[in-house]
N, C-alpha and C positions, 0 to 999 in steps of 0.2 A: 504493499499500499504505500502510494508517495505523500512525503510531508504535507502537511494540514495548508492549505492554499491562505494567504492573507486575509483577513476582512477587516481591512482598514487602518484609519490611523486610530483610532479607540480600539482595535479587536485584537487578535492575535499577533498582528505585524509587531506590535507595540512590545512583545514579549517572546518572539521566537530568532531575531534577531541575534547579532553575537551581542550587541550592548544596545539597549533600549535609549539608551540617550544618545549614540551615534547609529543612524540604521544602513545595514548594509545596502550595497549596491550589486543588481547580477551582474555575473561576468561578462553577460555578451553586450551588454547597455556598455562597459567599460570597455571592450574591445572595437564595437564602433564610434563611440568619442575619440578613443586613441588614435584610430587609425585615418579619422574623417576630419576632427579638428584638433591636432596636438597645440598643447599651448608651450608653454616655457619649462614648464615641469614633465612634459610630454604625455600629461593627462588632460589634455584640454585646456583650454583657457579659463572656464569658470573653478576648473577642480583644481589648478594649479595653486590655488592660496586654502584649500581645504585643510582641514585639521589633518595634520600628518597620520594618526592613529585609521582615520575613514581611508586615507589614500593608500596606508600599508594593507588595510584589511581588503580594499578592492584589489592591489595587486596581488596578494598570494590567493585569492580566491580566486584571479583569472589566471596564474601560473600553474598553480599547485591545487586547487581546491574544486571542489562541485564535480569531482571524479566519478561519480558513479549515475551522471544525467546519463538517460537515453533519447539519440546518442551524446555522448560525451562532447566538449564542447570541442577541444583541439587535440584530446589522445585518445588512441585506439585502447578498446576494454579489454579484459582478460587477462595473462597474465604479464605482459607489459605493461598495464596501466597499475596491478597493484607493484611492480617494481619499479615503478615512480612514484608511486605513493610513498613505499620508503624511501626515497631516497633523500639525501641530507641536501645543504647548499651546494654541493658538487654537481648532486644529480640534476640541479635546477639547468645547469648549461646544455644538457643533451636534450631539454625540451625545447632549446633555441629552434635545433634542424626541425622540427615537427609542427610549431606555429608560425604566423606570418613574423619575418624575421624585424620587419622594422617596431612591429610591437612589441616583440621581444625586449630589443633595446628599449623604447621607450619607458616598458613596467620597469627594466633594470636601473634606468637614468633616475627614473621616477623616486626609488628605493633608497637611489644614493645621496638624492638630494636632498630629500626628507632627513635622512641622516645627517646630514652636515647641519639642517635646523638643529635639530636636537644639540648634536656639538656646540654652535653657537650660543643658547640658552645655556649651557653649562658654564660657558666662559664667561657671562654676562651679559652676554647682545640679547637676549629673550625681552618677554614682556617687560614694563617699566614699572607697575604694579605701583607703591605710594611715591605718588609724584612729589610730593613734600622734602623727601630725603632721608626721612625717618622710618627705614625700611629695615626689616631683621636681614641676620648675616647671609643665610639662604634664597632671599626675594631674587624672584626673577627664575631662579633654576627648578628644572622639572626632571622627575624621577619617571621613569614609564616602566609601568607593573601591568603585566598580562598576565590575567589571575580566571579562575574557573569562573563561570556565571554563579554558583551557587554559594560563592566568598560577597556577592556584590555587596550585601549591606555590611556586613562586619570590616571589610575592608575601605568602606566608603567612611565609616563612622573612624575605623582606628587611622587611617590616612588625613583626615579632616583634623582629629587630634595632634600628629604630627605635623602638620601643615603650620598650626597654629604657636607651636612650640618652637618649631625650626625655622618658618620662614620659607622653605622648599615648596614647590607644586607639585603632588602627588597624583599625577593622570596613568586613571585606568582603561586599561581592555579589556572588556570583559566577557567570557564566551565560552565555548565546547575546548578543552583541553587539546583536542584533536586538531582543532583549528588553528589554536594560537601556538602549539607547538610548531605544526606546518610553517606559519608566519614566522616563526623566529627563525627557525631552517633557514627559509628565501630570503635573508636577512633585516628582516625589524626590527631597529633598535632599543629591543626591549632589555629593561637591564635586572627586574625582578621577576620570575616568573612564578606563579604558584599553581600545579596542577591537582586535578584533581584524578589522576591515574599515576601511578607509577611507570608504566610505560611508556607513558608520553611523555616524561623528563628524563627516563632513559635514553629516548630518542636524542632530545636537546644536547644531553650529555655525550652521547656519542658521538654527535657530530662537534666534539671539540668546544661546545657553549656557556661550560658553566665553569665557573671559576674553582679551581682544585680547591678539594676540602669545604666548599662553601656552598653544598645541599644537605638539607637537613627533612625529616618527618616529622611535620609540621602537626597535623590533624589528622583525625577520624570523623566519622559520622554514622548514623543509621538510614536503612533503606522502610520507607513507608508506602503504602497503599491508601491512595485519597480517594475521595467520590465527592459529587459537589455537598455544599454544609446541607443542603435541603433536601439531598436522598434519602431513604430510608436503610440504605444497604449497609448492612454490619456483616464483617468476616471475621470470623475465628480460625480461620488456617489458611493456606495457599490454594488448596484444590477446590476453593468456592469461588476462585476469580473465575473457572469454566463458567459461569453463569453469566458474563459481562461480554457487552459486542464489541465495543470499542478501548483499547487500552493504552493510554498513553505514555509514552516513555523515549529518552534521550536514543537516538538513531543506535539499535543493539550493534552495528557494526564499527561502529564509530566514537559514538560519547561513552566519555565515562560510565555517568548514571545506567545509561540502556544498555552498558556492558554488563557491569554487575546484577543489575536488574534480570537480563536475562541468563547469566549464571546460575541464577537462583531458583529461576524458574526450571532451567535445565537438569537442576539438582534433584526438584522436588517433582520432573519427569511432565511438567506441565510445558514446554516449551513447544513443541511440536504442536498441540492444541491450540495453542494462543497467537502462534505468530502471524498469524494472518489476520487477526485484530487488531495488531499492534499499529499506532499511529505513530510513525518516526519523528521526532522532532529536532532540532538543532541544537538544545543543550535541555537542560533539567528545568530550566525557567520556560520554555515552551513548555514541556510537559504540563505542567502545573498551570501553564495558560489556559491548555486545552480542557483540561477540566474543569477549571471556573466558568470558561464559556458555552459551555456544555459540549461542544466538541465530543470529546472522551466521557462515559461514564463510569471511567476510572483510570487511575496513572500509578505509574510507580516514580516516587521521588525521593530525595533527599527529607531526612527528619525536618531539617532547618529549614527547608524552604516550604515545607507546610505549614511550618509554625507561623509564616510570615504574613500568611493568604485570611483570611475570615470565610472567601468563598468556596472554600473545600474543608473537609475535616478527614481525620485519618481515621482509616475503616480497618487498617491492620499495621503494628508495626512489626518488621519482618526480625526475628529472630538472631538475634549474633551468632549463633549456633549453624544459622540455614544461609546465612548469606556470605560471600565472599568479604575479606575483610576491605573497608573500604581507609585507602592512604591519601592525605593530600602532601607531599614533598613541594618545599620551598626550597627554590636555588638562589644565588647572585650570579647575573648572565658573565660573559666575558668582554660586553664594553660598560660595564659599572664602572661610576665614581664614587667617591667619598659619599657623595649626598645616598645614592643609591645605597652603600652598604650599608649608612647608619638608618633605613631604613628599614632594608634586612634585617639589622639587629633588632630594631622596634618590633618587629614580628614577633619574635621569642622574648619579649619582655614582659613582665608581671599584668602592665596596664592594656596590651594587647591581648593579653591571656584573658584577662575578667571580659572585655567583649565577646572574644569566641564563647566560652562557656556561656555566657548572660543568652547567645543567639542559639545556644544547642550543641555546639562542637564538643568534640570531645578532645582532649590535648594528649599527646604523646609524647611518654619518657622520654628525654634525652635529648627533647628538642633545643 
């Protein structure tokens, strides 16, 4: 079953993207714009001044994302497609010969240009901030943090507190860990990465993009089954999911929460019976939104995501012994400077821990 279609500005589109505050753009649209009307950054005149994270999202998705479409936009299906999905930044060069050469060059130039913009901000050439001249020491410097969508509320609160204390600006790019890892490997100038998947972090580390010794298992979470708040459904065990008609979860082939959910259902012998009823979404917030809107009568999400919504309720909490272990690793990436290192350390502080615990995350020992 294909992912849910957008229902407009106030519908699922607000929650199915990588970040509700930074709407995504389809790769086909980017390709047409980049080839027909290239601007100074190679991404079209109007796109040239957009926020760099939106540009990077477009770049990464256009080159290495959306590989499961039928037909795929630029890359063939089958084993070759799978090989390219696993490729790191070096593998990106091999894509050049299979797509429009000019478009590839424009996308690559765009990545480099945006990286230079971040470097300028770190060197004090960024936003002016308080024009009175009374600025915190870190005013105008940005820290680029890529993080799993399920961490949105926690990291916004933690980031705001850090900004107030240091004067740095924490820029969050939130989405599925699989998409974020691909963007990082493609050259996105992320400095801190917090993933909902050990496997996705492993990919980034194997590409040589994690600073040595600067990776830690930070948090854990629980899976829950949610239903619309007004629904009478109550579940006491996994087998009762056989009665649902549409089950929303992150793409079970790529998105961490969907992979965790699929493994749980496989362990219970239910996956083959339920797989045709699955409504795949781009991340956990998309699955939550599908249930909130009534487009699915149930969904599997993290406990922390269910807790933020008044439009769903938990029908079943998956026992820890039945589900795979959920781990959120965090890492300081190769391009990171001192401000990013300070934020990375702040994520392990007592102040941050209090926020994570209040929102329902479990702290892991040794973090």
